[in-house]
N, C-alpha and C positions, 0 to 999 in steps of 0.2 A: 504494500500500500504506500503510495507516494504521499509527500507532505501536502500536495495540492488536494489529493483525495480526502485527506483527513480534515482539512479546514473548510471544504465545500459544504454548505448547508443545503437543505432541501430547496430553499428559495434560489440559491446560487445554481444548483443543478437544473432547476426549471429554466432559469433565465439564460444560462450558458449553453445548455445541451438539449433540453426537451422542446422548448418553444421554437428554436431555430429549425429543428427537425420537422415539427408540425407545419411550419411555414413552408419549408422545402417540399413537403409532401403535398402542398396545395390547399391546406385547410384554411388559409386566410383568403383564398380566392373566391369571390362571389360565384354561386350563392352560398358557399360554405362559410361557417363561422367558428372561430375558436373562442370558447368561453372559459375564462380563467378564474379560479377561486370562486366557484358558483355555489352558494348555499341553497340547499333544496329541502331542508326541513326546519321547523321552528324550534326543535328541541323537545324532548319529552317533558311533560308536566310532572314536577316532583313536589309532593306535599310533605313538609317536615315541621313538627311543632306548631301546626295550625297555619303555617306560612306556605305560600305557593311560589315556586320558582321554576324556571325553565332549565332543562338540562342542556348539554352541549349540542349545538347544531351540527348537522352533517354537511360537510362542504367538500365538493369535488375539486381536485387540482385543475382538471380540465374537463369540460364537456365539449364534444365535437358535434357540430350541427351540420347535417346535409344541407338544410336551409334553416332560416331563423326559427321556424316553427316546427322543426323536425330534428330533435336530438337523436344522434345515432350511436355515440360511444362515450364512455367515460375513461379517463386516463388518470391513474394514481401514480404519482411520482414519489420516489424516495431518494434521499441524498446519495451521492455517488459512492460513498463508503459502505453502503448497505447493498445487499443482493436484491435483484429485481423481484425475487420471490416474496420478499417482505410485504409487498403491496398487493399481492394476488387476492387474498381474502377480502380486503377492503374494497378493491375494484369490483369483485364479484358481488359483494353486498350492495354496493351503490348501483350497479347495473340492474340488479334484480329489483331493487326498490323502485327505480325509475322506469323499468321495463325496456331497457335498451338492448340493442342487438349485439353490441360488442363491448368488451371491457379490456383495458390494457394496464399492465403494471410495468414500470420501467425505473431504472436507476440512471438513466441518461445514456447508457451504453447498450445494455441488454433490454429486450422488449419481450414480454409474455402476453400472448393474446388468448382471450376466452371468447369464442365465437358461439353465440346462442342461436344463430340462424340455421346452422347446418349440423354441427356435431351433436350438440345436446338434443336437438330435435330427433335424432336417431338413436341416441344412446344416453339415457339419463344417468348412467353410472360413470360416464367418461369424465376424466379430469383433463381438460384441454389446455395444453401448454406447448409453446413453440419449441422450447429447449428441454431436451432430456426426459421427455415423458412419453408414455405409450398412448396411442390412439386406438379406437375400436372401429375399423372401417364398417360402413353400413352394407354388409353383404346381403344380397337378396332384397334390397330396399330401392324403390324407384325415387326419382327426384321431381315428380310432377308438382308437388306443393311448392318447390323452390324455383320452378322454371321461370316464372315471371321476373323474379329477382336476379337470377343468374343470367338471363338474357340481356339484362341492363349492364352487366359488367363489361367493361371495354375489352379486357383480355385477362389472362392468367399469367402475369409476369412475362409478357411477350408472346404467349400463345393466343392466337385469335382465330384458330381454325375451327373445324366442326367439333361438336361435343359428342360424347358417347350416347348411345341409345338411351331413351328415357328410363329404362328399367335397370340400368347399370350404375347404381349409386356408388359402388366401390371404385370404379375407374375414374369417375368424376372426383371422388374423394382424393385419389392419388394425384390427380391434376391440381386440385386445390392445395394439397400439402406442398407440392413442388413450387407452387406460386408464392409460398411463404418462405422459401429458402433464403438464408442469409447469403449475401455476396461473399466471395472469397478474394482476398488479395494477400499475396505472400508478405509476411512481416507485419501485417496490420491486425492487431488484436481485436479491433472492432469489426473486422470482416473475416471471421474464421471459416466461413463456408458452412455447408450443411450436408447431412446425409440422412437418408431414410431407408428403412427396411419394411417391406410389406409382404404378407403371405397371401397369395392368390391361388385359385385353381388355374388351370392352364388357359382358360378362355380369353383373358386379355391379350395373350400372345398370338392368337390366331383368329379371333372373332372379327368380323368386318373386313370387307374387301378393300382393294386399293381406292383411296379417295374417301373412305368412310371416316367418321369421327375417331373410331378406334385406331385405324391405321395412321391417321395424322398425329394422334397423341403418341403412339409408339415411336414414330419418326422424330417428333419434337423432343421427346424425353430421353430416348436411347442414343440417337446418333450423335448429338453434340456433347452429351455428358458421359458417355461410355461407362455405364454402371460397373462397379468392381466385379460383381458376380451375379449371374442368374442361376439359381439352384433349381434343378429339376429333381423332384423326388417322386418316384412312382410307387404306389402302394399296390402290392399284389395280393389278391384274395387267396 
């Protein structure tokens, strides 16, 4: 831990690291809005000794608005000296109170995302974290309910080809995971890259002819990234 890390407060971290990244990501561009230090409860009413007082208000470090009347995500920031995981529970609590689709926890360098629109809709037991956690792919689940939302997404981190057939939620899930990969740059600790491992049956490797969504996803994901290994395990009866 460096001396700079030790002396940075949460406010310093927000000002120097978090806010610039939100602006860089386009959240300050209309119609989007960044709301900072937004109080969203009045505080619990506490009665003691015949006197009434309010408890501590709940305040989000950031609320991200798709437009001014449409809050989309909450961001809970912790000072740089703490791990990003420190803010996960608080971010989840705030997102659930406000009914938001996304929650983020960050220490200015690492970001943890909780996505309520996709993963929790298919697996209530899933703990959704970008770094170092397991996901439960929605095998055998279609994505009809999410189609309108997904159709509005510009691309999945550069992939703007056809999507898998509507009944293949697992392959869409893989595409979604890859869209969340961290960039890699040698020698840069803030860009360590990402890896993922997923267990499929064989169908994603051969389903769909040339030009289909499945074929385009295979080409986009396999050709440029050259996965370290594809393991084929055949079960004999």
